[in-house]
Steps between C-alpha positions, in 0.01 A plus 500: 500500500585774247824465311630829642460357850698189408779714364498723805511199731795335328700820505395624842822411678708692246283808458536826691286539812251730326416232245466232767271728697284558191472125442410440865226761480339323202523159668300284476335525159400135461441173689750384762590133535539365855682167488416248774775235485285225654185312391145632546348445844814543707579788732705693241219470245236600757702803609562603138130485418399692811748770402472520121157656449522784757865577414419515130204722576720731705752526215222549246561186293418132504738275696503138382622207712722262301578165670845375395562204729790256521840447663387638838416834342814534288318483165277793582783699655709445185220654294503805729880531496512491119215748447560863406532723807211718385255421780269294279624164634500454876486193720411387848700241690550360846760316709623292203656821370735480800551123525544403134853644470607244762314207341612555139871511402413754231188703445364530142509879514792566732770744394869433536488677837326198652267737683138413417368834619705684238276350231189665646369829629317465832188718495326428828362240735128421492409257776617231737335175601552248774510126450349255743637168625225244452497127573268223395224480760587135578863578586523458880623850581311801632776764503844582365684355801329164451577507127869566565513222758338255257733602217807456721382158614464386137767682292400509134174311555277807497466683169381836374345606171622802305380677188831401340870546558583862578138594578409693812343177636842339461703783651273552801518127580879487463531799732279315750725193479809713553365690802337195662788261432277241334533278193174494304485364144410736215230388254483754214180544298416691184324786671352595833154356430608134472736542798215630714256231385740218584561651844124496554476145362782367717741406220744735672517608863536877481559807285550877519244652260441871468229604745239589237519153342463312828245721673176328394643155575618601847161651580324188372716274717648316199850568633642615831685835511789501749656843442519794263842593370504879549588709801135577588187292519272524201157659557366231266617226742521681832518179708804364314831601663810634328808280482658714772201446727518129418861486621711567188623850578745513208243411234331759282394461138290741298433491129542840338391634162698765313456666160808510275585643161795430269838648587572862405145633520519881511458624855209721399302197381588304814380783721179537300412131528606486867281800585197345327574161656523637854182703460305200373635258763426751777136539396238358740350297215822313421606462864168339578525267200853395593387430856218276377756298302735466798747766387617818670542808279851643511663796323860616459724727296685337208824527698356329807359219285842440343676502836249255645536253213880523529482401868265212408747374236775494764272335757392213277846449353631442852236239587495323162878463487539406867233229484575394140133541406428386144216539251384142445 
């Protein structure tokens, strides 16, 4: 990035509108970093890499994915929060953005307001993805009702694998326990891959992986899929019912992916990135690629993205506090 652009970015909030507009018109003039706050191979990383090349091309520069994993996404989000609000450092995150404020007494980047969202600028949503409830093929259950009955007959004896405390695997399973009134033991792993493999191998009874990760194993018969977690059946597994169809009418869990920037990004930059983002995500090419990976393309305004994440923060705070869910 040219030095004049760095200067313009650091002063953008204090400059008259005409100067901000001029800076926005010259943006971007160099590579953009897209921070993925989770390890390579996971759903956040996959989504970031699907998005980065076409979005960079649309903006006329290279967009580079930077994996900054650790602390359930907090390390990467701290790097975003502390970056200059010049549009050259963005990030993509998921449900942990909403649940972490309830798991951690203090966030590494949080302002004195205690409101995590104030440390970021929501730019737009990208996609959503269902999870799928899978069980080891030797577990003697064929549907959700039988699983619930077995779990209630043996409280704490059944267990589920997660990709780690605070992961979407973890949250979707805890929501299942809450809605079904069951006690199933949590077995956290270091990532979704090992959690899925031990469900296949029978070291654990069940798990809630993201649909794209489980798809090949379900189709191969390595595990049994009992239900998808969204409100509609997935075209990738059309014979697998939703939780509502399976009898849990109050259960719905969907992983979402949203692009954020640091706080105080000039509105003109936000609108420019949001416009490019929505155009790219709406393209037939990207929609088809997302579908192949088990995602559903989704676009919003920056304001709608911020409002949605705020409702998710409130939703998960209520469940996590009520059930005293901990990161183990």
